[in-house]
N, CA, C and O atoms as CSV, one atom per row, in Angstrom:
chain,resi,resn,atom,element,x,y,z
A,1,MET,N,N,4.990,-6.425,6.382
A,1,MET,CA,C,4.965,-6.502,5.190
A,1,MET,C,C,5.116,-5.310,4.585
A,1,MET,O,O,4.190,-4.521,4.773
A,2,LYS,N,N,6.465,-4.764,3.575
A,2,LYS,CA,C,6.161,-3.902,3.111
A,2,LYS,C,C,6.048,-4.331,0.789
A,2,LYS,O,O,6.893,-4.777,0.014
A,3,LEU,N,N,5.537,-4.170,0.717
A,3,LEU,CA,C,4.506,-3.991,-0.624
A,3,LEU,C,C,5.557,-2.655,-1.497
A,3,LEU,O,O,5.425,-1.432,-1.546
A,4,PHE,N,N,6.701,-3.708,-2.163
A,4,PHE,CA,C,7.251,-1.821,-3.077
A,4,PHE,C,C,7.126,-2.906,-5.068
A,4,PHE,O,O,7.764,-3.935,-5.290
A,5,PRO,N,N,6.390,-2.383,-5.862
A,5,PRO,CA,C,6.793,-0.642,-5.708
A,5,PRO,C,C,4.494,-0.854,-6.074
A,5,PRO,O,O,3.600,-1.342,-6.766
A,6,ALA,N,N,4.937,0.162,-4.683
A,6,ALA,CA,C,2.698,0.001,-4.044
A,6,ALA,C,C,2.135,0.374,-6.091
A,6,ALA,O,O,1.254,-0.276,-6.654
A,7,GLU,N,N,2.839,1.378,-6.679
A,7,GLU,CA,C,2.078,2.329,-7.670
A,7,GLU,C,C,1.868,0.735,-8.949
A,7,GLU,O,O,1.495,0.642,-10.119
A,8,ALA,N,N,2.081,0.289,-8.478
A,8,ALA,CA,C,1.809,-1.273,-9.985
A,8,ALA,C,C,0.540,-1.576,-9.080
A,8,ALA,O,O,-0.516,-1.352,-9.671
A,9,ALA,N,N,0.452,-1.884,-8.206
A,9,ALA,CA,C,-0.809,-2.838,-7.726
A,9,ALA,C,C,-2.175,-2.334,-7.636
A,9,ALA,O,O,-2.525,-1.435,-6.871
A,10,SER,N,N,-2.749,-2.807,-8.258
A,10,SER,CA,C,-4.386,-2.375,-8.602
A,10,SER,C,C,-4.930,-2.467,-6.939
A,10,SER,O,O,-4.189,-2.837,-6.029
A,11,SER,N,N,-6.441,-2.034,-6.740
A,11,SER,CA,C,-7.300,-2.844,-5.940
A,11,SER,C,C,-7.643,-4.031,-6.017
A,11,SER,O,O,-8.059,-4.689,-5.064
A,12,LYS,N,N,-7.479,-4.513,-7.390
A,12,LYS,CA,C,-7.849,-5.889,-6.966
A,12,LYS,C,C,-6.971,-6.534,-6.774
A,12,LYS,O,O,-7.288,-7.693,-6.506
A,13,THR,N,N,-5.901,-6.326,-6.780
A,13,THR,CA,C,-4.454,-7.101,-6.398
A,13,THR,C,C,-4.172,-6.799,-4.490
A,13,THR,O,O,-3.757,-7.746,-3.822
A,14,LEU,N,N,-4.413,-5.611,-3.900
A,14,LEU,CA,C,-4.435,-5.435,-3.194
A,14,LEU,C,C,-5.309,-6.640,-1.703
A,14,LEU,O,O,-4.829,-7.182,-0.707
A,15,ASN,N,N,-7.132,-6.585,-2.465
A,15,ASN,CA,C,-7.699,-6.860,-1.320
A,15,ASN,C,C,-7.375,-8.279,-2.241
A,15,ASN,O,O,-8.123,-8.080,-3.198
A,16,ALA,N,N,-6.781,-9.431,-2.477
A,16,ALA,CA,C,-6.478,-10.516,-3.168
A,16,ALA,C,C,-5.271,-11.219,-1.686
A,16,ALA,O,O,-5.486,-12.010,-0.767
A,17,GLN,N,N,-4.442,-10.692,-1.973
A,17,GLN,CA,C,-3.285,-10.225,-0.868
A,17,GLN,C,C,-3.513,-9.696,0.540
A,17,GLN,O,O,-2.730,-9.536,1.476
A,18,ARG,N,N,-4.744,-9.485,0.420
A,18,ARG,CA,C,-5.202,-8.803,2.087
A,18,ARG,C,C,-6.157,-9.918,2.587
A,18,ARG,O,O,-6.482,-9.942,3.774
A,19,ALA,N,N,-6.740,-11.106,1.455
A,19,ALA,CA,C,-7.434,-12.021,1.657
A,19,ALA,C,C,-6.712,-13.609,3.103
A,19,ALA,O,O,-7.053,-14.392,3.989
A,20,VAL,N,N,-5.197,-12.912,2.015
A,20,VAL,CA,C,-4.266,-14.142,2.472
A,20,VAL,C,C,-2.531,-14.036,3.326
A,20,VAL,O,O,-1.619,-14.824,3.572
A,21,ILE,N,N,-2.870,-12.292,3.583
A,21,ILE,CA,C,-2.203,-11.804,5.006
A,21,ILE,C,C,-3.212,-11.814,5.669
A,21,ILE,O,O,-4.331,-11.515,5.250
A,22,LEU,N,N,-2.873,-12.230,7.007
A,22,LEU,CA,C,-2.834,-12.442,8.099
A,22,LEU,C,C,-3.468,-10.904,8.531
A,22,LEU,O,O,-2.681,-10.114,8.010
A,23,ARG,N,N,-4.611,-10.058,9.298
A,23,ARG,CA,C,-4.783,-8.965,9.537
A,23,ARG,C,C,-3.546,-8.435,10.586
A,23,ARG,O,O,-3.220,-7.249,10.641
A,24,SER,N,N,-3.180,-9.049,11.058
A,24,SER,CA,C,-2.728,-8.885,12.269
A,24,SER,C,C,-1.135,-8.216,11.929
A,24,SER,O,O,-0.329,-7.572,12.600
A,25,VAL,N,N,-1.165,-8.818,10.307
A,25,VAL,CA,C,0.144,-8.348,9.296
A,25,VAL,C,C,0.379,-6.779,8.880
A,25,VAL,O,O,-0.269,-6.100,8.083
A,26,PRO,N,N,1.063,-6.566,9.361
A,26,PRO,CA,C,0.581,-4.503,8.575
A,26,PRO,C,C,1.571,-4.692,7.033
A,26,PRO,O,O,2.645,-5.247,6.800
A,27,ILE,N,N,0.673,-3.992,6.262
A,27,ILE,CA,C,2.038,-4.001,5.029
A,27,ILE,C,C,1.499,-1.585,4.772
A,27,ILE,O,O,0.550,-0.801,4.770
A,28,VAL,N,N,3.076,-1.664,4.618
A,28,VAL,CA,C,3.465,-0.664,4.643
A,28,VAL,C,C,3.467,-0.592,2.663
A,28,VAL,O,O,3.785,-1.502,1.898
A,29,ALA,N,N,2.995,0.819,2.316
A,29,ALA,CA,C,3.335,0.770,0.990
A,29,ALA,C,C,3.993,2.067,0.527
A,29,ALA,O,O,3.703,3.246,0.732
A,30,VAL,N,N,5.290,1.286,-0.386
A,30,VAL,CA,C,6.233,2.440,-0.840
A,30,VAL,C,C,6.818,2.194,-2.626
A,30,VAL,O,O,6.580,1.164,-3.256
A,31,GLY,N,N,7.303,2.936,-2.974
A,31,GLY,CA,C,7.648,3.701,-4.167
A,31,GLY,C,C,6.563,3.783,-5.030
A,31,GLY,O,O,5.797,2.819,-5.050
A,32,GLY,N,N,6.349,4.704,-5.722
A,32,GLY,CA,C,5.331,5.923,-6.444
A,32,GLY,C,C,4.339,6.469,-5.232
A,32,GLY,O,O,3.557,7.331,-5.631
A,33,ILE,N,N,4.231,6.147,-3.900
A,33,ILE,CA,C,3.116,7.007,-2.967
A,33,ILE,C,C,3.791,8.134,-2.969
A,33,ILE,O,O,5.000,8.314,-2.819
A,34,THR,N,N,2.377,9.374,-3.265
A,34,THR,CA,C,2.340,10.163,-3.238
A,34,THR,C,C,1.250,10.928,-1.697
A,34,THR,O,O,0.697,10.319,-0.781
A,35,PRO,N,N,1.306,12.444,-1.989
A,35,PRO,CA,C,-0.514,11.968,-0.646
A,35,PRO,C,C,-1.814,11.950,-1.307
A,35,PRO,O,O,-2.876,11.845,-0.693
A,36,PHE,N,N,-1.730,12.034,-2.319
A,36,PHE,CA,C,-2.813,12.090,-3.048
A,36,PHE,C,C,-3.304,10.188,-3.484
A,36,PHE,O,O,-4.434,9.854,-3.837
A,37,THR,N,N,-2.182,9.289,-3.332
A,37,THR,CA,C,-2.420,7.814,-3.380
A,37,THR,C,C,-2.715,7.472,-1.832
A,37,THR,O,O,-3.643,6.839,-1.329
A,38,MET,N,N,-1.454,8.197,-1.178
A,38,MET,CA,C,-2.027,7.494,0.060
A,38,MET,C,C,-3.730,7.390,0.132
A,38,MET,O,O,-4.308,6.318,0.315
A,39,TYR,N,N,-4.519,8.865,-0.066
A,39,TYR,CA,C,-4.946,8.945,0.442
A,39,TYR,C,C,-6.511,8.441,-0.384
A,39,TYR,O,O,-7.589,8.795,0.094
A,40,ASP,N,N,-6.461,7.923,-1.156
A,40,ASP,CA,C,-7.141,6.555,-2.291
A,40,ASP,C,C,-6.681,5.045,-1.429
A,40,ASP,O,O,-7.354,4.039,-1.205
A,41,ARG,N,N,-5.310,5.367,-1.086
A,41,ARG,CA,C,-5.312,4.021,-1.043
A,41,ARG,C,C,-5.761,3.118,0.461
A,41,ARG,O,O,-5.980,1.912,0.579
A,42,ARG,N,N,-5.799,4.335,1.630
A,42,ARG,CA,C,-5.587,4.397,2.866
A,42,ARG,C,C,-6.309,3.126,3.475
A,42,ARG,O,O,-5.900,2.339,4.329
A,43,GLY,N,N,-7.484,3.162,2.791
A,43,GLY,CA,C,-8.708,1.586,3.490
A,43,GLY,C,C,-7.643,0.458,3.577
A,43,GLY,O,O,-7.834,-0.422,4.417
A,44,PHE,N,N,-6.367,0.393,2.667
A,44,PHE,CA,C,-5.604,-0.457,1.721
A,44,PHE,C,C,-4.233,-1.230,2.866
A,44,PHE,O,O,-3.759,-2.363,2.946
A,45,PHE,N,N,-4.004,-0.040,3.539
A,45,PHE,CA,C,-2.427,-0.098,4.103
A,45,PHE,C,C,-1.588,0.299,5.391
A,45,PHE,O,O,-0.905,1.322,5.361
A,46,ASP,N,N,-1.631,-0.438,6.429
A,46,ASP,CA,C,-1.448,0.118,7.736
A,46,ASP,C,C,-0.692,1.881,7.410
A,46,ASP,O,O,-1.288,2.927,7.668
A,47,GLY,N,N,0.630,1.796,6.839
A,47,GLY,CA,C,1.596,2.365,6.402
A,47,GLY,C,C,2.067,3.268,5.771
A,47,GLY,O,O,1.668,4.274,6.357
A,48,PHE,N,N,2.883,3.680,4.645
A,48,PHE,CA,C,3.059,4.750,3.880
A,48,PHE,C,C,4.699,4.525,3.919
A,48,PHE,O,O,5.219,4.268,5.005
A,49,GLY,N,N,5.529,4.628,2.696
A,49,GLY,CA,C,6.763,5.255,3.114
A,49,GLY,C,C,7.183,6.062,1.612
A,49,GLY,O,O,7.572,5.808,0.472
A,50,LEU,N,N,6.805,7.209,2.499
A,50,LEU,CA,C,7.460,8.989,1.267
A,50,LEU,C,C,8.982,8.757,0.444
A,50,LEU,O,O,9.540,7.663,0.526
A,51,GLY,N,N,9.320,9.388,0.001
A,51,GLY,CA,C,10.171,9.356,-0.717
A,51,GLY,C,C,10.733,10.493,-1.153
A,51,GLY,O,O,11.346,11.307,-0.462
A,52,SER,N,N,10.438,10.561,-2.755
A,52,SER,CA,C,11.063,11.328,-3.594
A,52,SER,C,C,9.307,12.329,-4.016
A,52,SER,O,O,9.271,13.402,-4.619
A,53,ALA,N,N,7.949,11.483,-3.430
A,53,ALA,CA,C,7.100,12.912,-3.785
A,53,ALA,C,C,7.440,13.804,-2.759
A,53,ALA,O,O,7.235,14.978,-3.065
A,54,LEU,N,N,7.922,13.605,-1.570
A,54,LEU,CA,C,7.390,15.072,-1.589
A,54,LEU,C,C,8.931,16.241,-1.428
A,54,LEU,O,O,8.780,17.463,-1.417
C-alpha cells in the first residue's frame, strides 16, 4: 500500500493504521521522504519512494 504524502503522517497516525492493516500488506512511504525521514521512520514502513529529495 502506498502512503502519500508520508510527510503528513504522524507516528500516532502510522500506529493507528498498522493496527488495522494486516502485517502481510507492505506499506511504502512516498511524498516528502528524505534520507533523514527514512531513518526516523524505518520501523513504520516496509519501503520508501524517493524523488526530488535525491
